[in-house]
Structures are given as C-alpha cells and as structure tokens.
MDTraj code that builds the backbone (N, CA, C; nanometers):
import mdtraj as md
import numpy as np

residues = "MET LYS LEU LYS LYS GLY ILE LYS ASP LEU VAL ALA GLU ALA GLU ALA GLU ILE GLU THR ILE SER LEU GLU ASP ALA ILE ALA GLN HIS GLY SER ASP ASP LEU ILE PHE VAL ASP VAL ARG ASP VAL ARG GLU LEU GLU ARG ASP GLY MET ILE PRO GLY ALA TYR HIS ALA PRO ARG GLY MET ILE GLU PHE TRP VAL ASP PRO ASP SER PRO TYR PHE LYS GLU GLN PHE GLY HIS ASP ASP LYS THR TYR VAL LEU TYR CYS ALA LYS ALA TRP ARG SER ALA LEU THR ALA LYS THR LEU LYS ASP MET GLY MET THR ASN VAL ILE GLN PHE ALA ASP GLY LEU GLN ALA TRP LYS ASP ALA GLY GLY PRO VAL ALA GLN LYS GLU LYS LYS GLU ASP".split()
xyz = np.array([
    [12.6798, 3.2290, 4.8394],
    [12.5895, 3.3354, 4.8552],
    [12.6550, 3.4680, 4.8915],
    [12.6810, 3.5998, 4.8559],
    [12.7215, 3.7196, 4.9327],
    [12.6364, 3.7945, 4.9935],
    [12.6275, 3.8037, 5.1290],
    [12.4990, 3.8921, 5.1450],
    [12.5657, 4.0268, 5.1421],
    [12.4401, 4.0925, 5.1331],
    [12.5140, 4.2523, 5.1592],
    [12.5341, 4.2963, 5.3156],
    [12.5176, 4.2361, 5.3749],
    [12.4929, 4.2785, 5.5396],
    [12.4938, 4.0952, 5.5874],
    [12.5959, 4.1289, 5.6986],
    [12.5869, 3.9981, 5.7785],
    [12.5739, 4.0213, 5.8973],
    [12.5249, 3.9017, 5.9831],
    [12.5009, 3.9472, 6.1387],
    [12.5874, 4.0233, 6.2128],
    [12.7108, 3.9996, 6.1555],
    [12.7957, 4.1117, 6.2845],
    [12.7829, 4.2561, 6.2557],
    [12.7245, 4.2808, 6.1150],
    [12.7178, 4.4228, 6.0314],
    [12.6035, 4.4626, 6.1148],
    [12.5036, 4.3438, 6.1582],
    [12.3598, 4.4118, 6.2091],
    [12.3862, 4.4389, 6.2978],
    [12.4421, 4.3809, 6.4181],
    [12.4870, 4.3809, 6.5794],
    [12.5379, 4.5215, 6.5570],
    [12.6642, 4.5835, 6.4765],
    [12.7550, 4.6636, 6.5096],
    [12.6581, 4.7433, 6.4729],
    [12.5763, 4.7748, 6.3538],
    [12.4950, 4.9601, 6.3282],
    [12.3868, 4.9289, 6.5069],
    [12.3327, 4.8242, 6.5400],
    [12.2453, 4.8460, 6.6642],
    [12.3263, 4.8783, 6.7560],
    [12.4492, 4.8151, 6.8174],
    [12.5022, 4.9216, 6.8738],
    [12.5299, 5.0211, 6.8540],
    [12.5829, 5.0802, 6.8024],
    [12.6017, 5.2018, 6.7587],
    [12.4631, 5.3300, 6.7905],
    [12.3156, 5.2353, 6.7836],
    [12.2220, 5.2945, 6.8047],
    [12.1582, 5.3401, 6.9413],
    [12.2024, 5.2469, 7.0322],
    [12.1105, 5.1845, 7.1652],
    [12.2177, 5.2012, 7.2314],
    [12.1512, 5.2414, 7.3855],
    [12.2412, 5.2396, 7.4774],
    [12.2546, 5.1179, 7.5613],
    [12.4132, 5.0805, 7.5722],
    [12.4238, 4.9664, 7.6419],
    [12.5100, 4.9556, 7.8096],
    [12.4711, 4.9346, 7.9114],
    [12.5197, 4.9160, 8.0414],
    [12.6215, 4.8210, 8.0755],
    [12.6885, 4.8238, 8.1015],
    [12.7965, 4.7316, 8.1353],
    [12.7353, 4.6224, 8.2558],
    [12.8019, 4.5021, 8.1897],
    [12.7639, 4.3935, 8.3193],
    [12.7437, 4.4251, 8.4470],
    [12.8368, 4.4981, 8.4915],
    [12.8666, 4.5210, 8.6907],
    [12.7134, 4.6192, 8.6643],
    [12.7294, 4.7533, 8.6249],
    [12.6017, 4.8119, 8.6235],
    [12.4628, 4.6960, 8.6168],
    [12.4884, 4.6563, 8.5496],
    [12.3227, 4.5784, 8.4911],
    [12.2951, 4.4473, 8.6716],
    [12.4156, 4.4014, 8.6801],
    [12.4051, 4.3271, 8.8056],
    [12.3367, 4.4208, 8.9271],
    [12.4476, 4.5360, 8.9247],
    [12.4245, 4.6061, 9.0301],
    [12.2978, 4.6908, 9.0455],
    [12.2360, 4.6485, 8.9444],
    [12.0838, 4.7434, 8.9348],
    [11.9782, 4.6718, 8.9632],
    [12.0001, 4.5289, 8.9459],
    [11.9104, 4.4323, 8.9277],
    [11.8200, 4.4755, 9.0748],
    [11.6978, 4.4175, 9.0485],
    [11.5976, 4.4389, 9.1713],
    [11.5752, 4.5425, 9.1921],
    [11.6086, 4.6098, 9.1028],
    [11.5795, 4.7971, 9.1213],
    [11.3969, 4.8194, 9.0605],
    [11.3496, 4.8351, 9.1300],
    [11.2391, 4.8888, 9.1177],
    [11.1943, 4.9724, 8.9451],
    [11.2854, 5.0414, 8.9367],
    [11.2861, 5.1387, 8.7993],
    [11.3340, 5.0267, 8.6512],
    [11.3820, 4.9102, 8.6989],
    [11.3947, 4.8670, 8.5677],
    [11.3521, 4.7122, 8.5477],
    [11.2722, 4.6667, 8.4151],
    [11.2042, 4.5833, 8.4356],
    [11.3139, 4.4758, 8.3220],
    [11.3791, 4.3492, 8.3721],
    [11.4895, 4.2984, 8.2916],
    [11.4002, 4.1742, 8.1841],
    [11.4257, 4.1998, 8.0410],
    [11.3754, 4.1209, 7.9482],
    [11.4274, 4.0071, 7.9456],
    [11.4017, 3.8675, 7.8866],
    [11.4366, 3.7889, 7.8225],
    [11.4601, 3.7690, 7.7299],
    [11.5050, 3.8085, 7.6243],
    [11.4651, 3.7218, 7.4441],
    [11.4853, 3.6081, 7.3780],
    [11.5394, 3.5280, 7.4890],
    [11.6012, 3.4119, 7.4163],
    [11.4585, 3.3123, 7.4027],
    [11.4990, 3.2090, 7.2978],
    [11.4030, 3.0961, 7.3035],
    [11.4005, 3.0551, 7.4205],
    [11.2601, 3.0182, 7.4600],
    [11.2024, 2.9066, 7.5689],
    [11.3258, 2.7925, 7.6153],
    [11.3679, 2.7212, 7.5413],
    [11.4334, 2.6051, 7.5430],
    [11.5778, 2.6532, 7.6276],
    [11.6149, 2.7905, 7.6002],
    [11.7534, 2.8648, 7.6391],
    [11.7013, 2.8810, 7.7806],
    [11.5980, 2.8733, 7.7948],
    [11.5712, 2.9424, 7.9510],
    [11.5507, 2.8351, 7.9939],
    [11.5207, 2.7062, 7.9819],
    [11.4838, 2.6139, 8.0765],
    [11.6183, 2.5066, 8.0653],
    [11.7299, 2.5266, 7.9553],
    [11.8127, 2.4379, 7.9983],
    [11.9374, 2.5685, 8.0506],
    [11.9116, 2.6575, 8.0599],
    [12.0628, 2.7816, 8.1208],
    [11.9796, 2.8534, 8.2554],
    [11.9003, 2.8696, 8.2613],
    [11.8547, 2.9355, 8.3340],
    [11.7978, 3.1026, 8.2671],
    [11.7262, 3.1513, 8.3992],
    [11.7455, 3.3236, 8.3893],
    [11.8108, 3.4102, 8.4528],
    [11.7971, 3.5703, 8.4441],
    [11.7928, 3.6390, 8.5423],
    [11.6688, 3.6131, 8.6392],
    [11.6580, 3.6264, 8.7763],
    [11.5493, 3.6343, 8.8886],
    [11.4736, 3.7379, 8.8222],
    [11.3360, 3.6920, 8.8404],
    [11.2400, 3.8342, 8.8142],
    [11.2319, 3.8892, 8.6867],
    [11.3124, 3.8425, 8.5729],
    [11.2942, 3.8984, 8.4355],
    [11.1579, 3.8498, 8.3771],
    [11.1458, 3.8820, 8.2771],
    [11.0119, 3.8952, 8.1820],
    [11.0542, 3.8297, 8.0596],
    [11.0148, 3.7166, 8.0376],
    [11.0636, 3.6188, 7.8800],
    [10.9433, 3.6784, 7.7881],
    [11.0348, 3.7038, 7.6677],
    [10.9672, 3.8278, 7.5670],
    [11.0344, 3.7325, 7.4688],
    [11.0040, 3.6343, 7.3768],
    [11.1257, 3.5887, 7.2744],
    [11.1080, 3.7170, 7.1122],
    [11.2237, 3.6694, 7.0898],
    [11.2466, 3.7403, 6.9930],
    [11.1682, 3.7859, 6.8856],
    [11.0606, 3.6384, 6.8383],
    [10.9966, 3.6742, 6.7226],
    [10.8870, 3.7575, 6.7780],
    [10.8436, 3.7356, 6.9123],
    [10.7008, 3.8017, 6.9084],
    [10.7210, 3.9542, 7.0090],
    [10.8131, 4.0103, 7.0304],
    [10.8276, 4.1067, 7.1160],
    [10.7759, 4.2179, 7.0466],
    [10.7859, 4.2017, 6.9139],
    [10.7263, 4.3919, 6.8854],
    [10.5588, 4.3661, 6.8977],
    [10.5639, 4.2337, 6.8530],
    [10.4022, 4.2490, 6.8996],
    [10.3374, 4.2838, 7.0414],
    [10.3854, 4.2263, 7.1276],
    [10.3623, 4.2383, 7.2956],
    [10.4029, 4.3364, 7.3321],
    [10.4599, 4.4733, 7.2052],
    [10.5012, 4.6192, 7.3044],
    [10.4052, 4.6932, 7.1994],
    [10.3651, 4.6735, 7.0861],
    [10.2621, 4.7411, 7.0336],
    [10.1093, 4.7711, 7.1103],
    [10.0926, 4.8375, 7.1341],
    [9.9717, 4.8654, 7.2284],
    [9.8328, 4.8395, 7.1347],
    [9.8630, 4.8312, 6.9979],
    [9.7784, 4.8248, 6.8546],
    [9.7476, 4.7116, 6.8235],
    [9.8359, 4.6098, 6.8591],
    [9.8640, 4.4712, 6.8635],
    [9.7589, 4.3709, 6.9442],
    [9.7392, 4.3156, 6.8593],
    [9.6025, 4.1868, 6.9528],
    [9.6994, 4.1152, 7.0610],
    [9.8219, 4.1505, 7.0109],
    [9.8797, 4.0298, 7.0922],
    [9.9687, 4.1726, 7.2274],
    [9.9493, 4.2603, 7.2566],
    [9.9938, 4.3463, 7.3349],
    [9.9705, 4.2753, 7.4533],
    [10.1214, 4.3330, 7.5601],
    [10.1414, 4.2614, 7.7296],
    [10.1548, 4.3612, 7.7835],
    [10.0759, 4.3677, 7.8965],
    [10.0651, 4.4738, 7.9763],
    [10.1973, 4.5251, 8.0090],
    [10.2611, 4.4232, 8.0456],
    [10.4034, 4.4419, 8.0752],
    [10.4708, 4.5273, 7.9998],
    [10.4432, 4.6034, 7.9277],
    [10.5440, 4.6509, 7.8342],
    [10.4567, 4.7674, 7.7930],
    [10.3849, 4.8354, 7.9463],
    [10.3231, 4.9596, 7.9834],
    [10.3482, 5.0489, 8.0096],
    [10.5052, 5.0456, 8.0282],
    [10.5092, 5.1324, 8.1784],
    [10.6041, 5.2224, 8.1038],
    [10.6374, 5.3009, 8.0715],
    [10.6728, 5.4164, 8.0017],
    [10.7372, 5.5296, 8.1283],
    [10.7261, 5.4585, 8.2794],
    [10.8190, 5.5153, 8.4040],
    [10.9496, 5.3965, 8.4359],
    [10.9302, 5.2937, 8.3567],
    [11.0512, 5.1794, 8.3754],
    [11.1330, 5.1699, 8.2796],
    [11.2469, 5.0986, 8.3105],
    [11.3001, 5.0875, 8.1571],
    [11.3699, 4.9412, 8.1988],
    [11.3199, 4.9055, 8.0511],
    [11.3543, 4.7715, 7.9903],
    [11.4772, 4.7458, 8.0206],
    [11.5288, 4.6512, 8.0187],
    [11.6966, 4.5946, 8.0129],
    [11.6882, 4.4606, 7.9274],
    [11.7240, 4.4669, 7.8264],
    [11.6466, 4.3376, 7.7743],
    [11.8346, 4.2647, 7.7337],
    [11.8084, 4.1043, 7.7135],
    [11.9587, 4.0567, 7.7318],
    [11.9230, 3.9205, 7.6350],
    [12.0380, 3.8801, 7.5996],
    [12.0065, 3.7302, 7.5612],
    [12.1452, 3.6527, 7.6265],
    [12.1566, 3.5781, 7.5396],
    [12.3225, 3.4791, 7.5526],
    [12.4513, 3.5856, 7.5247],
    [12.4543, 3.6381, 7.4168],
    [12.5638, 3.6902, 7.3942],
    [12.5882, 3.8560, 7.3788],
    [12.4203, 3.9090, 7.3793],
    [12.4023, 4.0228, 7.3433],
    [12.3993, 4.0634, 7.2001],
    [12.3869, 3.9930, 7.1210],
    [12.3616, 3.9664, 7.0242],
    [12.1994, 4.0179, 6.9428],
    [12.1311, 3.9249, 6.9971],
    [12.0151, 3.9051, 6.9738],
    [11.9346, 4.0216, 7.0268],
    [11.9307, 4.0523, 7.2086],
    [11.9369, 4.1925, 7.2635],
    [11.9436, 4.3136, 7.2002],
    [12.0830, 4.3332, 7.0956],
    [12.0840, 4.4191, 7.0190],
    [11.9971, 4.4977, 6.9586],
    [12.0113, 4.3681, 6.8670],
    [11.8929, 4.3904, 6.7538],
    [11.7300, 4.4124, 6.8094],
    [11.7241, 4.3345, 6.9393],
    [11.5608, 4.3837, 6.9472],
    [11.6144, 4.5047, 7.0258],
    [11.6658, 4.5509, 7.0722],
    [11.6784, 4.6827, 7.1038],
    [11.6669, 4.7850, 7.0382],
    [11.7558, 4.7432, 6.9511],
    [11.7296, 4.8284, 6.8020],
    [11.5900, 4.8920, 6.7585],
    [11.5471, 4.7468, 6.7150],
    [11.3930, 4.7394, 6.6839],
    [11.3165, 4.7985, 6.7653],
    [11.2619, 4.8328, 6.9041],
    [11.1869, 4.8859, 6.9998],
    [11.2595, 5.0441, 7.0054],
    [11.3878, 5.0606, 6.9721],
    [11.4167, 5.1973, 6.9215],
    [11.3237, 5.3034, 6.8560],
    [11.3350, 5.2050, 6.7059],
    [11.2781, 5.2043, 6.6002],
    [11.1131, 5.2132, 6.5775],
    [11.0821, 5.1750, 6.6780],
    [10.9037, 5.1516, 6.7153],
    [10.8887, 5.2638, 6.8276],
    [10.9627, 5.3311, 6.8878],
    [10.9554, 5.4758, 6.8820],
    [11.0038, 5.4530, 7.0995],
    [11.0390, 5.3480, 7.0889],
    [11.0530, 5.3168, 7.2511],
    [11.1672, 5.4010, 7.2927],
    [11.1723, 5.4664, 7.4248],
    [11.3035, 5.5506, 7.4415],
    [11.3512, 5.4990, 7.5852],
    [11.2806, 5.4219, 7.6225],
    [11.3201, 5.3421, 7.7779],
    [11.3628, 5.2009, 7.7384],
    [11.4489, 5.1715, 7.6589],
    [11.4947, 5.0391, 7.6263],
    [11.6318, 5.0466, 7.6623],
    [11.7101, 4.9663, 7.7200],
    [11.8564, 4.9244, 7.6498],
    [11.8438, 4.7684, 7.6999],
    [12.0249, 4.7768, 7.6633],
    [12.0635, 4.5881, 7.6816],
    [12.1688, 4.6086, 7.7765],
    [12.2619, 4.4962, 7.8344],
    [12.3680, 4.5219, 7.9763],
    [12.4753, 4.4122, 7.8280],
    [12.5429, 4.4666, 7.8689],
    [12.6995, 4.4228, 7.7531],
    [12.7023, 4.2289, 7.7636],
    [12.7297, 4.1898, 7.7102],
    [12.7736, 4.0330, 7.7097],
    [12.7130, 3.9272, 7.7411],
    [12.5701, 3.9697, 7.7707],
    [12.4717, 3.8916, 7.8021],
    [12.4650, 3.7307, 7.8844],
    [12.3580, 3.6632, 7.9190],
    [12.4207, 3.5860, 7.9922],
    [12.4554, 3.5374, 8.0290],
    [12.5592, 3.4782, 7.9625],
    [12.6643, 3.3884, 7.9952],
    [12.7376, 3.4564, 8.1109],
    [12.7946, 3.5405, 8.0426],
    [12.8702, 3.6645, 8.0975],
    [12.8254, 3.6843, 8.2563],
    [12.6799, 3.7516, 8.2813],
    [12.6532, 3.7320, 8.3975],
    [12.6745, 3.6091, 8.4758],
    [12.6424, 3.5178, 8.4499],
    [12.6397, 3.4306, 8.4867],
    [12.7850, 3.4199, 8.5680],
    [12.8747, 3.4242, 8.4586],
    [12.9929, 3.3703, 8.4666],
    [13.0918, 3.5397, 8.6179],
    [13.0104, 3.6123, 8.6202],
    [13.0491, 3.7302, 8.6970],
    [12.9658, 3.7075, 8.8329],
    [12.9048, 3.6030, 8.8823],
    [12.8134, 3.5849, 8.9722],
    [12.6961, 3.6409, 9.0224],
    [12.6297, 3.6604, 8.8416],
    [12.4753, 3.7203, 8.8935],
    [12.4152, 3.5918, 8.9165],
    [12.2681, 3.6586, 8.9628],
    [12.1753, 3.5425, 9.0490],
    [12.1277, 3.5123, 8.9072],
    [12.1013, 3.3573, 8.9482],
    [12.0540, 3.2808, 8.8204],
    [11.9036, 3.2020, 8.8791],
    [11.8101, 3.2271, 8.7956],
    [11.6903, 3.1054, 8.8607],
    [11.6295, 2.9926, 8.7597],
    [11.6343, 2.8552, 8.7864],
    [11.5702, 2.8164, 8.6706],
    [11.4433, 2.8396, 8.6385],
    [11.4091, 2.8092, 8.4896],
    [11.3076, 2.8253, 8.3996],
    [11.2377, 2.6653, 8.4786],
    [11.1077, 2.6679, 8.4792],
    [11.0198, 2.5434, 8.5098],
    [10.9976, 2.4932, 8.3820],
    [11.0098, 2.3388, 8.3040],
    [10.9911, 2.2737, 8.1924],
    [10.8528, 2.2505, 8.1972],
    [10.8041, 2.3356, 8.0334],
    [10.6577, 2.2641, 8.0489],
    [10.6491, 2.1503, 8.0048],
    [10.5499, 2.0451, 8.0630],
    [10.5362, 1.9315, 7.9946],
    [10.4562, 1.9113, 7.9288],
    [10.4883, 1.8274, 7.7821],
    [10.4119, 1.8457, 7.6618],
    [10.2561, 1.7445, 7.6525],
])
top = md.Topology()
chain = top.add_chain()
for i, resn in enumerate(residues, 1):
    res = top.add_residue(resn, chain, resSeq=i)
    for name in ("N", "CA", "C"):
        top.add_atom(name, md.element.get_by_symbol(name[0]), res)
traj = md.Trajectory(xyz[None], top)
C-alpha cells in the first residue's frame, strides 16, 4: 500500500507549525505555576514507564473532546487560558500531532518538549510511578 503521507511526514508538518521547547528548558521549568504538563500516552505506558510528577494524563484518543468546552467530555483542567500546556509522549511524535490538532482547534497556549519522556528520564528529569488500576 502506498500512502500519500506517512507518519514521518505528518510529524514533520506538525513540528513546522507548533512550538517545541528544548528538553533542558522543560526540565528547568517543571514545577512552574505557569505550566501544565500533559501526558498524551496510553495509560499502560504510564503504568509501565512512569510519568512526569504533577502531569495531567489526557490520552491522545480523548484530548480533543476534553479540550472543547462544548463537548460533553470537557475537562476543567483545560480551561486555563493563563497557563501553557506542555504536551509530551514517549518520543515527541504523538505530542507533536496532538499539539498541532489543539492549535488547529484554536488553542494558542500549547507547546511540546523535544525528544519525549525517555530523553527526560535519561537527562535526570523527575519521574513518578502511576498506580496500576485493579481489574
């Protein structure tokens, strides 16, 4: 099957339109009252690999619904126009696509940080464990 655009193309297009801060800046600014870190990974990844302390989990498959105030799934966590939302995932691919989608929806206060959670961990950024839910 020949695709018109592959994932690399989509991520590159998104990265050209969104703001990305460096991993070092993200670590340095972690804990700032002006930033809300948002993890867009699947819950199983959070349970397996941990997450940035204080980050809000908004899975890639639901975030558009959670951001839209007209959606029945709207989450108040996304009602802060005075804060910057810093999206991240494992490798900064899903976060780039998500940031572009939110920008397309009209959010001007959304960015991502470069390289994703593994790079964050490798650089010594703090990580907390996500509790596993019992079935």
